[in-house]
N, C-alpha and C positions, 0 to 999 in steps of 0.2 A: 316592442318589436312586433311587426306583423307576422302572423303564423298561418300555417295551413295544415289541415289534417290529411294524412296519407293513409290509404288502404293498401295492404300488401297481402296477396292471396286471399282477398275477401275480408281481412281483419284490419281494424283500425290500429295504427301504430302510434297514435298520439300526435301532438303538434310539433312541427319542425319549423325553424325560422324560414320565412318565405324566401329570403335571399339565397338559401341553398337550392331553390328551384330555378335560379337564374343560370341560363346557359347561353353561350355564344354559338349559334349554328354556323357550321362551315360546310359548304357544298364543294366537293372535290370534282373539278371538271377540266383538268389539265391533261388527262390521258389522251394519247393519239389513237387508241383503239386498234392496235396491231392485230388482235385476235378477231376483229370484225371485218378485216379485209376480205374481199374487195369493196364491201359496202362502205367502208370508211376511207377509201382511197382519195376521194375528192371532197369529203365532208368531215369536219371535226367530229370526233366521237360524240360529244355532248349535244350536237345538233342533228344527229341521225334521227329520223322520224319514227315514233311509235304511235300508231293511230293518227297520223298526220300532225303530230305535235312533237317539237324537239324533245329529245330524251331528258335533258336536264330540267325541263319544266315540271315533270312529275314530282321529283323530290322537293323542288322549290314550292310546289303547290301543297305538298304534305306539311311542310314547315308553316306555310300560310294558314292551313286549316287547323293546325295545332295551336295557333295563336302567337307564333313568333312574328316579330316585326322588323328585325335587323339581321340580315343574313350576309355572310361573307362568301363569295364564290371564287375559288381558286382556279384560275385559267391561264393559258398561255397568252402572253402579250399580243402575239400575232393574230389571235382569234378574237380579240376584245370587240372590235367593231361588228363582226358578224354575229357574235353572241348577243351583244347589246341590241342590235336591230331585231333579231329573232324574238327576244323577250319583250321588247316594246310592241311588236306585232301581236304577240299572244295576249299581252295585257289589255289591248284594245278589244280583243274578242272575249276574253274571260277575265274580268276585273278581279283583283285580289279581295279576299274576304276580310282579312284583318286590317283594321283602320291604321293607316300610317305605314303599311308594309312597304319595305324597300330593301334593296340589296346593294352591295358594293363589291367591286372586283378587287381581288388580291392577285395581281398579275405577276407571273414569273417569266423569265426570258430564256431560261436554260433549255437546251435541247434534251428533254427528259424522255424516258421510256414510260411504259404503262404504270410502273410502281415507283420508280426512282424519283425522289424529290418530294413525295407527299409528306413524309415525316418532317422534313426540313421546313416546309411551309407551315405546318402546325406549330412547330417550335417557335417560329418567328411570330405567328399570331398570338400564341400564349404569352410571349414576352411583352406585348403591348395591350392585352386584354386582361380583365380582372376575374373573369368567370371560367368555370369548367367549359369544355368544348363538347358540342353535339356535332359529330362528324358524319356526313352522309355522302355516299358516292352518287355521281350523276346517272349511273346506270341502274339504280334501284327504283322500282315502282312498287309501292306498298300501301296498304290501308291499315297496317298495324298502328294502333294509337301510340304516338311517340311518348305520350304521358306515361305509359306503362314502363318503358325503358328508363325514363327519367326518375320515376318513383323508386324503382329498385336501386338505381345508382345513388339517389339521395338518402334512402333509408339506411343503406349500409356504409354511406360515406366512402364510396368505392373509388379505386384507382382507375378501373376500366370496367365498363359494362357493354356487352356487344349483343346484337340481334343475330340469331341463327334461325334457320328453317330446316324442315326435313328435306332430305335430298330427293330431287325429282328429275325425271328425264322427259324430254319432249316426246309426245306421242305421234304416231303416224309418219308419213313420208316427210323427208326433209329435202330442201333444195341444195344442189351441189353435191357431187359425188364424195367430196372429202368432208362434208359436214358430218357424215355418219362416223367418221373416224375420230371426231373430237370428243374426248371423254371429260367428265367432270373432274376437277382437281380434288379428289377425295382427301379429307383430313381425318386423323384419329383424334377425337376430342375427349378429354377427361373432365367430368363434371361431378361435383359433390352433390349427391342426390338430396340431401337434407336442405341445403342452403342455395342451390343453383350456383355455387361457386365454380368459376372456370379455372381449372387446374393446369391444363396445358392444351396446346394445339400442335400436333405433329403432322407433317406432310406424309401421307401414306406411302408415297413413292420412296421416301427416305427411310422408312421403317417397315420394310416388307416382312422381315423375319421375326423381329422382336421389338419391344418397347422397354426402355429402362425406366423404372419407377424407383425413386429414392426412398430410403427408410423414413425420412421426415415426412414425405408426402403420404405414405401408407399409414403412418402413425396418426397424422392429423385427420385423414379422410378415409376411414375404414370402409365406408359405403360409397365407393367410387363407381360411376357409370362410365364405361368405355364404349364409344360408338364411332362408326365411320359413316353414319347416315345423317349427319348434320352439315349444312352448308353455311358458311359465313356470308351474311348479307351485306357486309361493309357499311354498317350503321353502328356507331360507337358513341358512348359517353366517356370522355377522358378527363381525368383530373388535371387541372392546370398545374398544380404543385408537382405532380409526377412528371409532366412534360419539362418543366423548368429544372427539375433535378436530374434529368438524363445527362450523364457525363458526355462531354464533347468527344472523348476518346472512344465511345461506343460506335461512332460513325453511323448513327441511325438515319438513313436517308429514306427508306421505304417504310410506310406505315404497317403494311401487312406482314412483310417478311423480316423486318428488323425491329421496329419499335414495339409492336405488340408482343413478340416473343421475349423482348427485354423486360417488359412490364410483368408478364406471366412468371418469368424466372425469378424476378425480384421478390416474389411472395415467399421464397424459401431461402433468401439470403439475409445475413445479419444487417441491421440498420434499416431505417425507413426514410421515405421521402418527407421533406418538411411539410407540415400541415398548418393551415391558418388557424387563428385563435378560436373561431366559432366551431370548427371541426374538432379541435382539441377539447373544447368544452363539452360537446356532445359525446365524445369518447369517454370523458370522465364520468358523465351521467350514466352511460351504459355500463361502465366498469363497476360503479357503486351500486347498481341495481342488481337484481337476481336474474335478469334476462341473459340468455346466451344463445348463440347461433348453432351450437353443436352439443353433443353428449359424448360420454365415453372417457373423459379425462378431466383433470382439475384446472386446466388452463382457462384463462378468462375469455370473454367474447372475442371472436375472430382470432383465437390462438395468440392473443396479445400482439398482433401485428397490425399495422395501419396500411399495409399494401394489400389490397383486396381486389380481386377480379371476378366478375359475374357474367352469366349468360341469361338472356331472355329468349326463349324459343317461341316462335310464332305459332299461333293456333292453326289447326288444319283448315279452318274456314277463312283465314286471312289471305288476302292477296299479297304475294311476296315474290316478285319477279326481278331477276337480274338480266341485263342485256349486254353481257360482255363477250359473247361469242355469237357467231352467225346462227346456230340453232336456237340459242336463247332469244336473239333478236326476232327471229321468225315466230317463235312461240309467244313472245310478248305481244306481237301484233295480232296474233290469233285470239288472245284472251282479253285484250284491253277493251274491246267493244262492250263487254258485260259490266264495265266499271265506269262508263262515261258519266253517269249521274253522280257518282261519288266525287269525281274530280271536276264536275261542273262543265262537262263537254257535250251536253245534250245537243247543242247546235251543230256539232260536227256530224250528226247523223241525218241532217236534213238533206233531201235530194236537191242537187243543183237545179237551177231554173232551166226548163226545157227538157229535162230528163224524166222519163216515165218510171214509176216504181216497179213496173213489170220487168224493166231492164236491169235493175239492181235490187237485191233483197235487203231486208233489214239487218242482215248479218254482215254488211259491207260498210266501209267508211269511205266517203268520196270527197275529194278536195275541190277547191273553188275552180271555176272556169274550166270545167271538164266538157269537152266536145265528144259526143258519142254518136256513131252512125246507126243506121237502121238494122234491126234484127240482131243486135249485139246484146250480150248478157254478162253480168258480173255477179259472182257468188262468193261469199266468204272471203272477201279480198279487201285490201286497202289500196286506194288509188290516190296519188298525190295531186297537187295543184297543176293547172295548165297542161293537162294531158290530152292527147288526141287519140281517139279510138275509132277505127274505121267501121265499115259495114261487116256484118256477119262474123264478129269477133266473139270468142268465148273465153272468159277469164274465170278461173276457179282456184281458190286457195292461194292467191298470189299477193305479193307486195310490189306495187308499182310506184316508184318515187316520182318526184316532180319532173315536168317537162319531157315526158316520155311519149313517143309517137308509135302507135301500133296500127299498122296498115290493114287493109281488108282481109277477111277470111283467115285470120290467125287463131290458133288455139294455144292457150297458156294454162298449164296445170302445175301447181305447187312450185312457183318460180319467184325469184327476187329480181326485179329489173331496176337497176339504179338510174339516177337522174340523167336526163339529156340523151337517152339512148333511143335507137330507132329499130323497130322490128318490121322487117319487110313482109309484104303480103304473102299469105299462105304458109307462113312459118308455123311450125308446131314444136312447142317447147314443153318438156316435162322434167320437173325437178332440176331446173337449171338456175345458175346465178349469172346475171349479166351485169358487168361493172358499168361505171359511169362513162358516158360518151362513146358507147359501142354501137355498131351496126350489125344486126343479125340478118343474114341472108335467108332467102326462101329455102325451106327444107326442114328436116326433122333433127332435133337435138334432145338427148336424154342424159341426165346426170352429168352435165358439163358446166364448167366455169369459164366464162369469157371475160378477160380483164387485161389491162395493160401489163400488170406485174403479177401474173398468175402464180409465179413461183413463190411469191411472198404470202400467198394465202395459206393460213394455218388451219 
C-alpha cells in the first residue's frame, strides 16, 4: 500500500496509508447573504466581488493550489447558470494550476437561509462518496496551507478538525451608519493545550454569566484553554463515518449551529461512530504502542474514545478573511490587493487601455472597459467592469461595483456603490452604502444607506 510521511509540529510521525489523505472537497455556496444586504440584494452572495473576482473563486482557487482536482460546489439551483458563467469567465483569465481540475454542482432547490440546509447537503454527499469531507465556505479567503489541516485530521484519525483564527476587527472608517453596530459573533472556545483538541464551542451571548464544565471534561483535560478571542473560519475536515452515523432524530440541518455541536458533544457520550477497517487498524497500532496524546491518567491514547475533535489556529502571518458581513466585505477588498500574486491575479492590477497611471495608484484594482474623464483620480479603491467616471471626480477608499456611472465633479470617500447605480454630478458621499440600481441626487450624504429594502439591512 502506498504511504506518505507526515510531520506534525515539526516532528515526523511515521508513515500513514496514502488513502487516509484522500478527501472530497465541498464548497458551500448556497447562502443568500442576508448579513451582506444591501450588497447582496441583487447578486448571489457567492458572486459578490472581492477585488473584482467572484467571492467563491478564492476558496476554489485555494483547493486548486492545494492539488485537489474534483470539487463539489453546493449551490441553489436557481443560481446555477449565473455561477457557471462567472466561473467559466474566470477560468479564461486565470487557468487552473492542477491538471484535470474540475468542479461539479450539487444543486438544492429549498428556500434556505444562511445556515439552514448545509448539514443536510453534507449528509447527502457523504452517503454517495467514500472519503472524508473537506468543507469550505464560499466567503473564506485564506492562504493557510490546507495540507496542515488535513495532516492534523489524518494524524489523529479525527471526527472533526476545524480552522480558527484570532479575532480581529476592521480598522478605520466603515461605510454605512449601521455597519458600526455589527459586532462579531464571539464564541467561548475550549481547547486542550497539549493536543489542540477542540472541547466545545459556546456562543458567548448564550453564556454571559457562566459556563458549565462537566466532571468528565475536567478530568480528561486538566490543562484547558478557555478563550473568546478565536473566530471560526468555516473550514472543516469531517469524518464520513461520523456524518453517516448522525441519527435522523437529531434534525441536524445547520452545519455550524447543529451538526458541529452534536459532534463535539459526542466526545463525552458512551458509544462511538462506526470506523472503517483501516482506521481501526491504526487505532490498534496506537494502542499497542507506548505513544499517548496526554498525561495524568492511565487511560489509553485519546482516552479510549474514537470520537475526536481538533482545532488548527492560523498563524498571525497567514491571510484569513471572511466576507459574511458588510464590514468584513469592505475589509476584504482593502486587503486583497496585497495577495494578488498568491492567487495568480497579477493581471488584475493592469491599467486599462487609455488610462494614465497618474489617475489611479498601484493600490487600486480596476475593472475592464473603464471610461474615466479628465482630472479624475482613484486611490485605494476597487472599480468594477464597465464603469463610467466623469471629469474632476475623486474616489478614495471605495468599492465601486459593475456598471456604475459617476458624473462630473463628484467626491466619494469610504463608500460602497453597488452595481448599475448612478451618482449625479457634484454629489459628495462619505461613508455611505448605495444599493443596486439606485440614483443618488446632487448634494451631500454622510453615513447613509440607500437601498430598496433598507429595513432589511443588518
